[in-house]
N, C-alpha and C positions, 0 to 999 in steps of 0.2 A: 113386383114387376119381374117378368122373365128376363134372364140375362144369358148371354152366350159369350164366353171369354176364353182366351187361350191361357195356358198355365202362367205365362209371363205377365198377363194382364191382371191376375188375381193378387190382391194384397194378402198379407199373412193372416189377418183376422177372418177374411172370407174363405180362404183356403182351409183354415182350421175348422170353420163351421161346416164346410162341405165334407171334409174327412170325418168329422164327428158324426154327421148324419149318415153317411155311407156306412160307417162302422156299425152304427146302431141298427140300420136296416139289414145289411147283408151279413154281418158277422154275428151279431147278437140275436136279432129276431129270426133270421133264417138258419141259424146254427151252421154257417159256412166258415169253417176254421181254415183260413188261408190268408196270405198277406194281401190285404185290400189295397194298400198304397204301393204302387210299383212304378217302374220307369215309363209305362204307357201314359201316365198322367201328364208327364212333361210335354207330350206331343198331341194330346187330346183336346177337343173343344169341350169345355165344361158348360153344360146347360143346367141352370138352377133358378129357382124362384127365390127372390130376395124380399124379405118382409120389410116393413117400414122402419124397424130398428136395425136393419142391416144384416140380420141373420139369414142363413140359407135354409130353405125348406124343400 
């Protein structure tokens, strides 16, 4: 199910899954060597697809 949450609404496990996926896509797959996690995340709306096991896709 698609989710839209603020940084404060994310639990640690979901935030970890989001960061892991973003790093895999933007840093590893696209060879973008820069700091993926930054202060913008604290103010952004996070839109993600959550699978039945609770993981972000």
